[in-house]
Each structure stands twice: as C-alpha cells, then as structure tokens.
N, C-alpha and C positions, 0 to 999 in steps of 0.2 A: 741771646741765641747761643746756646752751648752745643758745640759740635766737636768731634774728635779732630784736633789739628793734625795729628799724625796721619790719619786717614786722608784728610784733605791734601797733605803733602804727597802722599803715595799716588793719589789720583793725578795731581799736578805733574809729577814726575813721569807717570805712565803716558800722559797725553804728550808731553814733550818728547819722550823716547820714540813715540810713534810719528813724530813730525807734524802733529796737529797744529794748525795755525788758526787764527781768528777765534781765540778762546777769551771769553769774558767771565769773570767771577761776580756773582750777585748773591747777596744775602736774601734768602727766602726760604719758606717752609721750615722755619726755625733752624736753619742751617746755612750752608754755602752751596750754591749751585754753579756748575760749570756749563756755560752756554758755548756751544760750538756752532759757528756760522749763524749766530742769532737764534739758535734753537736749544731748548733745555735738553741736556744730554745726561749728565750725572750730577748728583747732589750728595752732600754729607749732612746727615741729621742725627745728632747724638752719636751713637756708635755704629749706625747703619749707613749703608750707601744706597741711595735711590738710583735706579737705573731705568732709562727709557729704552726698552728693548723691542717694542713693537708686538706683533701678534704672538711672538714666542713667549710672551708673559704667561699665557695660559699653562703651558707646560712647566714653566719655571716655578709656578705656584705649588707644584707637587713636590718640590725639593725641600729638604729640611733647612730651616733658617731663612726661608724666603716667604714674604707675605705681600699681599696686594696693597695698592695705595687706595685709600678711601678719602673722598673729598665731598663735603656737604652731604655725608651719609650715603654716597653712591660710589661703587667701585670705579676706578679710572682704568681704562684699558691702556695697554702699552707700558705701564709703569710697575715696577716691583721694588720693595725694600729688601735689601740683602743684609742679613745680620753677620756678625763676625764668624759664626758657625759655618756659613756658606761660602766664606772666602778666607779660610784658614791658610791655604797654601798660596804661593805666588801664582801658580798655574790657575787656580780657581779665581783669584782676584783679577788676573789679567783677562780671563775669559769674560768676566762681566764688563770690563772696560771695552773689550773688542766687540761684544754684542751691542753695547750702547753706541759705539762709533759706527758700526755697520748699519744700524737702524737710523742713525742721525741723517744719513744721506737721503732717506726717504721721508723723514718726519717733516711735518709742517711747522712753521714758526707760529708762535701764538700771536694773535692780533694785539696790536698796541692800543 
C-alpha cells in the first residue's frame, strides 16, 4: 500500500489542530484511512486525499483536480478524490478537511 506519508502527516496534524478526538487509522483502499467516531472521514491513497463530504460531492466534482469514487463499477455518493492540484494552498487543503469533518457528524458508520 503506497501512499504519500507527508499527506498522511498533514491530515493527522490538521485533525489534531482541530481538537478531533476518537481518531483511528486503518489501512484500506490501497492507502490509509482516518476514521473519526468510528466513521470513515478522510483517506490517503497514493498522492490523493479521499474526502467524505456528503451531498456536496456533486458540486465538488466540477472542480479541477477532483474526481468521484467508483466502487465495483458504480459511483459512490458522498466521496471524492482530491488531487494535489485541488489542494495546492493551505486554505484549499484545510477546506477539504473541514468539509469532511462537517459531514462526519451526519454520516452513518458502516456496518461491521
């Protein structure tokens, strides 16, 4: 599982800076996922960050450097992959973190 360790560190630091508790890191989706309150919130896969942002994902897909998540040949709602192009600045990066954390409050945990 090759993923950008620096990006993982940036996500980890951003979550800590925001006082997020109950964070668990799991290796999945060929990368590293950050579970918040038992729910998938953010992941690092290769050079991209996967964000679970909820219904806002439809609008996000129109942005340069953002693509949808496809699983078993079907688009997954609520999730987007954000390439380095779409998170060049600290402000852009942090906006993806904030969107993911905002939706996490309403997201359902996956069944075990």
